[in-house]
N, C-alpha and C positions, 0 to 999 in steps of 0.2 A: 552446474553450468560448465560448459566447455568453451574456451575461447579459440580453440583450433591452433594450428601452427602459427607461431609468431612470425611477423614479416622478416624477410631476409634483407640484409643491408649490403650493398656493394662494398668491397674492401674490408669486410668485417664478418664477425661470427656471432650467432645467438646461442646461448647456453640456457637450457631449462634447469634452474637451480634444483628443483625437486623432481625433475624428470616427467612431470605431467603438465597438461594444459588446462586443468580444471580450476574452478574458483579458488582464488588465493595463491595460485602458482605464480612463480616469479621467473621472468626471463632476463638474463643479463647479457648485454652486448659488449663486445670487445673489438677493437680495430686491429687490422694486420700491422706488422712493423712498418714504419715510415708513414703511417696515417694517424690522424688525430680525430677524436670524436667531437662532433658539433651537435648540440641539442640539449634538451632539458636534463635528462638523466640517463645513465647507462642501464637502468633497470625499469621494467614495466611489470605490472601485476594484473592477473586475470580478475576482472571485476564480476560482480554478481549478474550484470546484464549481458555477459558473454563477450565483452570487448576488452582489449588490452588497454591499460591506463596510459596516460601521457601520449607523447608523440614518438615516432620512430627516429632514433638518432641517426646521424650520418657520419661516415668516415671520409675525411678529406686528406689529400696529400699534405705532408708537413710544409712543403714549399709554399703551397697555396695558403695555408693557415698563417704561416709567417708573413707572407706578403699582405694578407688581410690585416694582421695586427700592426704592421708597419705603415700601411696606407689606409687606415680606417677612415672612411668618408663620413663626415659628420651627419648624424641623423639616420644612419643605416645600422641595422643590427649585424652581428657577425654572420647570421644565416643569410641575410640579404647580400652581404659582401661575398659570401661563399657562392651563392647562386650567380652573381655577376661574374665572378672569376671562372666558374664552371662553364657558363655559356660563352664566355670570351675564349677559353681554351678550346671549346667545341667548335666555335666559328673558325678558329685558326686551323684546326684539323680538317674541316670541310674545305677551306680555301686551298690548303696544300693538296688535298685529294683532287679537287677540280683542276688545279694547275698541272698536276702529274698526268691526269687524264687527257687534258688538252695537248700536252707535249707528246703523249703516246699517239694520239690521233694524227698530229702533225708529222710524226716520224712515219706512220703508215702511209699517209698521203705522199710524202716525198719518196718513199720506197716504191709505191705503185707508179708514180710518174717516171722514176728512173728505170723501172723494168719495162715500161711501154716504149721508151725511146731507144 
């Protein structure tokens, strides 16, 4: 049985321990510097049914992980906190992009008005 290529994780790498993706093979995940692994286990094994065991780990920035640990909201798992922080930082990025785009359009409008007068 072949499980195929193991999933790739952002900000991390997957290493096939024995170099194959067949039954019994092991993939080990490592995060890049300044990132920390969140998830069940850094290793997954190729099962007899052709699937990799467990869940895909995630690599999050250390700053986000530290903030999660310092501001852990009762009743939330680390992964739920990570998702909340990820979506929050994504929303900030989108907001900044929209603001810069609006400013750029405003500058173009002012330039067109000035050129026509």
